[in-house]
N, C-alpha and C positions, 0 to 999 in steps of 0.2 A: 741519471744515477742517481737514487734517494738518496739524502742529508744520510747517512749514521747519525745512530739517535748519542748527545752528549754523555761523556762519562755525568755517574751520580757520587755521591758522597750516600755513609749508611744513612738508611730511613729507622725512625723513632715516633713511636706514641707516644703520647704520658695520655693521659686521663685524670682531667682535674674538677673535683668536687666543689662543689657552691653548698653547703649545708644550709639548710632552710631553705631553698633558692635563692641563697643568700649573691647574685655579681653585681660584686664593685663597678670596675673594672680594671683597679689598679693597673695587671696587668699587661694590660691594653698595650700603652705603651713600647715599652721594652717587648714584648713578641711585636709586634708595627719594627723594631729598631731594628731585631736583631733578625728580622729580613731586608730591611734596609742597607745593611751592614754584609749583607754577601752570606750573611753566618750562620740559617737555616734558608730556607723553603719551603711555607706553606703549602700540601702536601689534600692533606684532607682538613674540614672542620667539621665538626655534627656536632649539636650540643640537644641534652636531651633529659629528659626530665624525670623523675621517678612517685612515682605517687604512694600513699600509705599503704595502699592493699599489694603493693608492687609490681601494677601495670608502666610500663614506658613509651613516655611519647617525645615523638621525634620532631623538638622544635625547628622550625623555620629563622634564619636570621629576620626578616620581618616584625616576627614575633616577639623577639627581641628587641629591638633596641626605638627610639620614639623617646626613651624615657629622659633622655638628659643627664644615663649613668653612664652608658659604656656606645659611645659608634661602634655596634659589628659591622656598618656597613665594607669596610676593609675586605670582613670573607668573603663577601660577596661573589659564585663563586669559585671558593677552593675546594674543589671535587675533583680526585682526582677518580674515581672512583674505586676504589679499592679497599676502600672502606663497608661492609657490606654489615645486613640483619644482624649475621651469626657476634658482628661487631659489639654492634649495639643491647644486644642481650649479653656478651659479654661485658662489657660496662658496665650493663642495671649491674647484673651481679657483682658490682664491689661497690656500688653506692650506697647509702642509708636511704626509707623511706624518706616521701616529705625532702627531696632535696633533688636540684641538677648540678647536669656535667658539661663537661666539652672534652670533647674524643680531639684529641691536635696529632696528627699525620702531619710528620715535618722528614724533607732529608739535611742529613748534619755537612750542610754545601764547606765548610771548613775542613771536613776530610775527604771532600771529592779528590787533591791530589795527594795524600799519604796511601787510600786504597790506592790507586788506579799505581802509584808506584809497584804496591803488592801485586798485581793482579797482573804486572808486567815482570814480575820475577818466579813469576809460578806462584805464587801463596790467593786463599780465596776469605775469606772473611766469611763467620758460619756460627756466629757468635755473636752476641753483643747483649747487656743489660743494665737497669739499672740497680741498686743497693738503694732502698727508700732513707728518708735519713736519721727515720729516727729507731733503724737500723743500725745506724754507724754511731749515733751516739751512745745508743746503753753498751754498744761495743767500747766505744774511748771508758764510757764510764765503768764495764768494766776492769782497764788494763792498770787506771792511778787507781787500782787498790793498792 
């Protein structure tokens, strides 16, 4: 009998823009720590660049590392196949020309037990989302008046 797939937590994505294509790698150790602690599992990482004319290039990891600033080889093989060219095009729509971006698709492993308990009780997770911090801060500032 084949093994049953292991339960998964909710899957989320982030598109992180690097204005002017300046990638410092400062967030990389924090991301690796989240993975090492089992809080998230990286499913896909795709890097792209948007030229000033609006065209997009998908960047290979070997195109990005080797500059001594960020070791991106940790993401080699992080490709579940869930991200496709339409996702890359959608990400390109939200970044500025002359910038680069990373698309990160990840499982929220911290929520796996919670979601599985809900499912056992007959519930289904039907939607999730993020509110940009700028919007939250603007709302909080508006309520402080």
